[in-house]
N, C-alpha and C positions, 0 to 999 in steps of 0.2 A: 221306402224312398224310391223315387223315380229319377233316372239319370237320362238327360237329354244332351246329345252331342250335335252341335251345329257346325256344319262345314260348308263354306262357300266353295263352289267349283274352282278349279285351278285356272290359270291364265290360258286363254284360248287363242287360236291362230286366226288371223284375218287374211292369210295368204291367198286363199281361193275365193275370189269374189262371186263365184257361181254357187257357193253354198249358202243356204239359208242360215239365219242365226241359230236355229235349232240344231243344225248339222255341223257346226264348227267344232273341230277337234282341239285338243290341247296343243300348245306350242312347246318348244324345248324347255323354257322356264317353267311352264305349267307342269310338265312331267317331273322336272327336278323338285319343284316345290311340293308336289303331291307325294313324292317319295320321302322327302324330309318330314312332312307333317304326319304321314302314316307311320313312319318309323317311330317318331316321338310318341304318338298316341298308343301304338301297340306296346310300348313299354309301360303304359299306365293301365291299359284296358285290354283284356284278351278275348272277352266275349261280349257280344251285344245281341239283344233279342231280335231287333228289327232294324234293317237299313231301309229307309224310305227315301228314294232318290228321284229327282226330276228325270224325265225321259230324254233330255237333250244329250247330245253326244259328249259334250265337255263334262257334264255331271257324271255320266256313266263311266267315262275314262278316269275321272277323279276317284269315283267310288271303287274302281277296280284295284287301285293301290291299297285301299283299306281292306278289301275282300281278301287280298293276298296275305295279309298279316293278322287279321282279326277274325275270329269265328262269329259268323252271323247265323242265327237260327232261321231267319227269313229275310229275303231281299225283294223289295217292291219298287218298280219303276213306274212313274206316274206323270202323265201329261199335266195334271192339275198343279204340280209343283213348279211348273215352268213359269217363271215371273209371278209367283204367288205373292199376295199381300200378306203383311204380318197378321192381320186379323183373320184372314182365311187359313193361314198356317196354324194359328192358335186353335181354330175350330177343329181342324184335322187332328192335331195332336190330342186335344181334349177328348176326341172320340175313340182313342185307342183303348183297348181292353185293359183292365187293371192287372191282369195276369202278366202283362208285358212290363218289365221293370227298367229296360234300357232301350233307347231309341236313338238312331242316328239319322239326321236329316242332311241331305246333300242337295243344295238348291242355289238360288240366285239372289243378287241384290236388285232393287233396294229392299225387298221383302225381308231378307235375313238381317240386315243392319237394323231395320225398324223393329223386327221381332226381338232382337237382343236388347235394344233400348226400351222396349215395352215390358220385357220380362225380367230385367236385371237392373242393378243400380249403375251400370256402365252408361256412359254417354258417348257412344262411338259415332264419329262422323262418317266412317266407312269401314265395314268389315272387308278387309282386303281379300283378293283371290287366295284361296287355300287357307284363309283364316279359320281357326278352330276354337270353339268354346265347349266346355263341359259344364253343364248346369245341373246341380242336384236339387231336387225338390223334396221337401220333407212332407210328403203326402203318400197316401195309399192308392190313390186313383188319379189318372191323368186329368180327369175332368175338374180336379181341385187345384191344379197348378195355377199360380199367379205370382206376381212380383214379390209379394210378402213372404212366400215360402220357398223361394228359389235362392240358391247360393252358387256363385261362380266358383267351381272347383279348380278350373284351369282355363287359361286363355293363352293361345300361342299363335303367332303369325310367322310365316316363313322367314322373314328378315331377321327374326330373333334367333334363328337356328343357323344362319349363315355367318361364317367367320371370314 
């Protein structure tokens, strides 16, 4: 079985107009939501083989919350995940070695929403900031993943954890 964890970056700040989109940090809500979702996920999962994260500041800051609470064997920051399409993301994931059993992707919309809709029976209009899905694929190799062998184990959005 292969376990794929999809995380959209947390809410980012638009305060500093001098920063490029790639440089924008998290805002207060983004930090709070990242804390909530990382706490929730760390109660389900304690170890992940690989964290593959977009190189943007907001994805890195989001990933840091998960790194504090979950053991990752390897962390990779990648310019190619910055605004990646769902098709390109699928190609990257399918190229992972079969020795890797769990993978977390931290990236951006619209690629992540489109990916979730491509690979699951969900019909999301929008994966919200800090939205999280855990998809289990009943395969031995990443190159074999597709919609027919994937099962959404967990879907959680920050608003569901706020009281």
